[in-house]
TIDRENVO-491844 format. One record per residue (C-alpha): chain; residue in three letters; x, y, z. Coordinates in Angstrom, 3 decimals. Layout:
BEGIN
NODE chain res        x        y        z
NODE     A ALA        X        Y        Z
...
***
This chain:
BEGIN
NODE chain res        x        y        z
NODE     A MET    0.000    0.000    0.000
NODE     A ILE    1.004    3.624   -0.566
NODE     A SER    1.032    6.197    2.226
NODE     A ILE    0.647    9.878    1.366
NODE     A LEU    2.290   12.178    3.909
NODE     A LEU    0.437   15.463    3.600
NODE     A ALA    2.236   18.335    5.343
NODE     A THR    0.135   21.295    6.460
NODE     A TYR    0.223   24.424    8.576
NODE     A ASN   -2.661   26.844    9.173
NODE     A TRP   -4.186   26.952    5.699
NODE     A PRO   -7.448   24.980    5.867
NODE     A GLN   -8.762   26.483    2.607
NODE     A ALA   -5.872   24.936    0.693
NODE     A LEU   -5.952   21.683    2.662
NODE     A LYS   -9.638   21.264    1.789
NODE     A LEU   -8.883   21.357   -1.948
NODE     A SER   -5.921   19.023   -1.524
NODE     A LEU   -7.972   16.433    0.376
NODE     A GLU  -10.854   16.731   -2.079
NODE     A SER   -8.469   16.062   -4.968
NODE     A LEU   -7.145   12.972   -3.185
NODE     A ALA  -10.734   11.696   -2.929
NODE     A THR  -10.945   11.602   -6.735
NODE     A GLN   -8.007    9.250   -7.327
NODE     A THR   -8.384    6.449   -9.857
NODE     A ASP   -6.046    4.344   -7.690
NODE     A ARG   -7.465    4.206   -4.152
NODE     A ASP   -5.082    1.765   -2.504
NODE     A PHE   -3.483    4.342   -0.246
NODE     A GLU   -3.816    6.097    3.098
NODE     A ILE   -3.412    9.749    4.045
NODE     A ILE   -1.271   10.842    6.996
NODE     A ILE   -1.665   14.562    7.674
NODE     A ALA    1.553   15.924    9.172
NODE     A ASP    0.366   19.075   10.947
NODE     A ASP    3.094   21.407   12.182
NODE     A GLY    0.980   23.152   14.827
NODE     A SER   -2.148   24.434   13.061
NODE     A THR   -5.016   25.932   15.044
NODE     A LYS   -8.364   24.253   15.710
NODE     A GLN   -9.803   25.373   12.358
NODE     A THR   -7.599   22.828   10.596
NODE     A LYS   -8.573   20.090   13.033
NODE     A GLU  -12.265   20.851   12.554
NODE     A LEU  -11.885   20.773    8.776
NODE     A ILE  -10.123   17.405    8.882
NODE     A GLU  -12.774   15.909   11.153
NODE     A HIS  -15.522   17.164    8.836
NODE     A ILE  -13.884   15.801    5.679
NODE     A ARG  -12.827   12.515    7.274
NODE     A ALA  -16.487   11.614    7.912
NODE     A THR  -17.190   11.174    4.185
NODE     A HIS  -13.741   10.814    2.612
NODE     A PRO  -13.229    7.494    0.769
NODE     A ILE   -9.631    7.195    1.996
NODE     A ALA   -8.480    6.604    5.579
NODE     A ILE   -7.104    9.814    7.098
NODE     A THR   -4.829   10.045   10.140
NODE     A HIS   -4.154   13.477   11.641
NODE     A LEU   -0.836   13.955   13.444
NODE     A TRP   -0.295   17.287   15.223
NODE     A GLN    2.530   18.898   17.164
NODE     A ASP    2.805   22.172   19.092
NODE     A ASP    3.553   25.278   17.065
NODE     A GLN    7.159   26.066   17.982
NODE     A GLY    8.173   27.481   14.639
NODE     A PHE    8.839   25.638   11.386
NODE     A ARG    9.515   22.033   12.415
NODE     A LYS    8.340   20.193    9.328
NODE     A THR   11.153   17.650    9.605
NODE     A LYS   10.006   16.511   13.049
NODE     A ILE    6.338   16.024   12.169
NODE     A LEU    7.247   14.278    8.915
NODE     A ASN    9.378   11.791   10.828
NODE     A GLN    6.423   11.088   13.101
NODE     A ALA    4.299   10.580   10.006
NODE     A ILE    6.818    8.166    8.473
NODE     A ALA    6.795    6.090   11.666
NODE     A SER    2.991    5.903   11.681
NODE     A THR    2.481    4.808    8.078
NODE     A GLN    1.015    1.448    7.146
NODE     A GLY    2.241    1.527    3.555
NODE     A ASP    5.625    0.448    2.265
NODE     A TYR    5.867    3.281   -0.276
NODE     A LEU    5.717    6.948    0.739
NODE     A ILE    4.564    9.943   -1.282
NODE     A PHE    5.336   13.344    0.222
NODE     A LEU    2.826   16.051   -0.619
NODE     A ASP    2.121   19.523    0.750
NODE     A GLY   -1.288   20.734    1.835
NODE     A ASP   -1.101   23.677   -0.575
NODE     A CYS   -0.998   21.340   -3.564
NODE     A ILE   -3.886   19.868   -5.560
NODE     A VAL   -3.369   16.596   -7.401
NODE     A GLN   -4.668   15.209  -10.664
NODE     A PRO   -6.932   12.114  -10.597
NODE     A ASP   -4.074    9.857  -11.740
NODE     A PHE   -1.523   11.215   -9.252
NODE     A VAL   -1.310    8.060   -7.132
NODE     A ALA   -1.485    5.795  -10.201
NODE     A GLN    1.378    7.659  -11.882
NODE     A HIS    3.540    7.496   -8.758
NODE     A ARG    2.813    3.785   -8.431
NODE     A ALA    3.870    3.247  -12.052
NODE     A LEU    7.202    4.970  -11.379
NODE     A ALA    7.873    3.197   -8.073
NODE     A GLN   10.910    0.955   -8.361
NODE     A LYS   13.165   -0.726   -5.828
NODE     A ASN   16.307    1.246   -4.990
NODE     A TYR   14.805    4.421   -6.486
NODE     A LEU   13.292    7.647   -5.211
NODE     A VAL   11.124    9.948   -7.321
NODE     A THR   11.185   13.745   -7.361
NODE     A GLY    8.073   15.117   -9.031
NODE     A SER    7.321   18.597  -10.268
NODE     A ARG    4.626   21.213   -9.877
NODE     A VAL    2.489   23.615  -11.870
NODE     A LEU    2.406   27.070  -10.287
NODE     A LEU   -0.965   28.828  -10.023
NODE     A ASN   -1.132   32.593   -9.820
NODE     A GLU   -2.918   34.545   -7.118
NODE     A THR   -6.053   35.221   -9.183
NODE     A LEU   -6.639   31.582  -10.106
NODE     A THR   -5.897   30.450   -6.552
NODE     A HIS   -8.535   32.786   -5.133
NODE     A GLU  -10.997   31.655   -7.787
NODE     A LEU  -10.582   28.024   -6.745
NODE     A PHE  -11.370   28.965   -3.159
NODE     A THR  -14.812   30.111   -4.313
NODE     A TRP  -15.675   26.691   -5.779
NODE     A PRO  -17.936   24.539   -3.579
NODE     A HIS  -15.507   21.634   -4.084
NODE     A TRP  -12.565   20.613   -6.249
NODE     A ASP  -13.588   19.668   -9.788
NODE     A PHE  -10.740   18.518  -12.043
NODE     A ALA  -12.911   18.352  -15.181
NODE     A ARG  -13.906   21.983  -14.698
NODE     A PHE  -10.299   22.985  -14.062
NODE     A ASP   -9.010   20.979  -17.029
NODE     A ALA  -11.500   22.601  -19.399
NODE     A SER   -9.933   26.023  -18.811
NODE     A LEU   -6.253   25.022  -18.848
NODE     A LEU   -5.344   26.541  -22.202
NODE     A ARG   -7.066   29.813  -21.349
NODE     A GLU   -5.305   29.909  -17.988
NODE     A ARG   -1.946   29.247  -19.619
NODE     A ILE   -2.462   32.101  -22.052
NODE     A ARG   -3.463   34.570  -19.366
NODE     A GLY   -0.812   33.419  -16.891
NODE     A GLY   -2.994   31.520  -14.434
NODE     A ILE   -0.657   28.516  -14.714
NODE     A ASN    2.998   28.341  -15.762
NODE     A LYS    2.829   24.975  -17.583
NODE     A TYR    0.373   23.315  -19.951
NODE     A TRP    1.771   20.360  -21.868
NODE     A PRO    3.060   18.359  -18.851
NODE     A ILE   -0.548   18.233  -17.658
NODE     A LYS   -1.881   17.099  -21.020
NODE     A ILE    0.895   14.681  -21.984
NODE     A LYS    1.924   11.860  -19.644
NODE     A LEU    5.135    9.977  -20.340
NODE     A GLY    5.953    6.516  -19.031
NODE     A ASN    8.898    5.124  -17.128
NODE     A GLY   12.347    4.761  -18.614
NODE     A SER   16.053    5.259  -18.056
NODE     A TRP   15.761    8.805  -19.436
NODE     A ARG   14.222    9.720  -16.069
NODE     A ASP   17.335    8.710  -14.123
NODE     A TYR   19.698   11.290  -12.662
NODE     A LYS   23.341   10.316  -13.036
NODE     A LYS   24.465   12.207   -9.936
NODE     A PHE   23.100   14.427   -7.188
NODE     A VAL   21.839   17.784   -8.423
NODE     A TRP   20.055   20.331   -6.264
NODE     A ARG   17.770   21.411   -9.097
NODE     A ARG   14.115   20.366   -9.203
NODE     A ILE   13.887   18.834   -5.739
NODE     A LYS   10.419   19.678   -4.469
NODE     A GLY    9.416   18.421   -1.031
NODE     A CYS    5.801   19.027   -2.024
NODE     A ASN    5.988   16.129   -4.498
NODE     A MET    8.455   13.308   -3.998
NODE     A ALA    8.362    9.615   -3.139
NODE     A CYS   10.520    6.802   -1.787
NODE     A TRP   10.258    3.418   -0.114
NODE     A LYS    9.578    3.516    3.605
NODE     A SER   12.490    1.174    4.278
NODE     A ASP   14.847    3.589    2.501
NODE     A ALA   13.547    6.557    4.512
NODE     A GLN   14.076    4.549    7.699
NODE     A MET   17.567    3.538    6.579
NODE     A ILE   18.674    7.187    6.662
NODE     A GLU   16.619    7.859    9.822
NODE     A GLY   14.208   10.140    7.997
NODE     A PHE   14.572   13.899    7.822
NODE     A ASP   17.264   15.753    9.733
NODE     A GLU   15.283   17.244   12.629
NODE     A THR   18.059   19.689   13.452
NODE     A MET   17.144   21.504   10.224
NODE     A THR   14.459   23.945   11.335
NODE     A GLY   12.934   26.868    9.505
NODE     A TRP   11.954   26.845    5.856
NODE     A GLY   14.320   25.549    3.231
NODE     A HIS   16.371   22.661    1.875
NODE     A GLU   15.303   19.881    4.237
NODE     A ASP   14.038   18.142    1.095
NODE     A ALA   17.397   18.471   -0.689
NODE     A ASP   19.141   17.103    2.395
NODE     A PHE   16.754   14.130    2.454
NODE     A VAL   17.324   13.366   -1.241
NODE     A PHE   21.087   13.771   -0.973
NODE     A ARG   21.341   11.348    1.939
NODE     A LEU   19.199    8.792    0.110
NODE     A GLN   21.453    9.029   -2.932
NODE     A ARG   24.555    8.842   -0.741
NODE     A HIS   23.221    5.513    0.511
NODE     A GLY   22.860    4.125   -2.992
NODE     A ILE   19.276    5.098   -3.854
NODE     A GLN   18.909    6.285   -7.452
NODE     A ARG   16.943    9.451   -8.148
NODE     A LYS   14.284    9.442  -10.855
NODE     A SER   12.353   12.373  -12.309
NODE     A GLY    8.569   12.331  -11.971
NODE     A SER    8.063   15.165  -14.448
NODE     A TRP    5.531   14.689  -17.243
NODE     A ALA    3.652   12.226  -15.046
NODE     A THR    3.035   13.406  -11.473
NODE     A GLU    2.616   17.197  -11.709
NODE     A VAL    0.745   18.809   -8.813
NODE     A PHE   -1.006   22.192   -8.841
NODE     A HIS    0.714   24.484   -6.360
NODE     A LEU   -1.535   27.199   -4.944
NODE     A PHE   -0.183   30.727   -4.780
NODE     A HIS    0.942   32.058   -1.414
NODE     A LYS    3.321   34.680   -0.128
NODE     A ILE    6.947   33.718    0.405
NODE     A HIS    7.624   31.990    3.712
NODE     A ASP   10.114   33.274    6.242
NODE     A GLN   13.437   32.196    4.731
NODE     A SER   15.738   33.393    7.491
NODE     A ASN   17.045   29.858    8.091
NODE     A ALA   17.351   28.915    4.423
NODE     A ALA   20.962   30.028    3.997
NODE     A GLU   22.117   28.076    7.053
NODE     A ASN   20.227   24.971    5.948
NODE     A ALA   21.743   25.246    2.481
NODE     A ARG   25.225   25.588    3.973
NODE     A ARG   24.757   22.403    5.945
NODE     A VAL   23.647   20.462    2.859
NODE     A ARG   26.660   21.779    0.921
NODE     A GLU   28.931   20.618    3.754
NODE     A LYS   27.553   17.080    3.439
NODE     A ILE   28.029   17.140   -0.318
NODE     A LEU   31.608   18.367    0.050
NODE     A ALA   32.372   15.755    2.723
NODE     A LYS   31.218   12.979    0.383
NODE     A ALA   33.370   14.306   -2.457
NODE     A MET   36.548   14.294   -0.332
***
């Protein structure tokens, strides 16, 4: 079984759309673990309301709000999963109906997958919040118009899905295109490296650190582009005061391996 680890923090409007999109999956052999980094009761109430009718089992894990501690709550989520394959997703991302199916098709022993995202602008994001519920067919019908007017930054990767193949393989570690909002690996591999580095707090680069350590332990990276794209809702830039320090620490690990 697949376990989706859905990270969230104080944005129930976005989380609602994300959970509604997960209810429309063509492949339903998965569970949802919500990794909540200290949201207020509004998020809890939303989850309880949706869980009552959602077709997929939902577990809500919560920790006190002591600043950005995504790594800690994700490690708790990893430990609580029932599945043997993990997909990491953020609560500000909406998925296509074949999202789980596409990730399952790319899953391969000794591999991790880094997917990609389609960025939505502020206008389109606010429009989606006015919908009574997520409707992919309605969204899909306006994709070309939205691409022309700048509502989305990609079109063809949504319309064209490419299969597996060696062309997806990265030959070495590269920082580019690692998105913690859309990546996947085997649970046993995540446990092998003891999950995310919990000493990395604040926004930034905990995902690159996770991918680098997996690759350092012999796990091959594969691109999930043109297969697993998620729709990333617009929001203001997070506090990035810790990003430079986190990046420095990842670079140190990379340099240490090269020596």
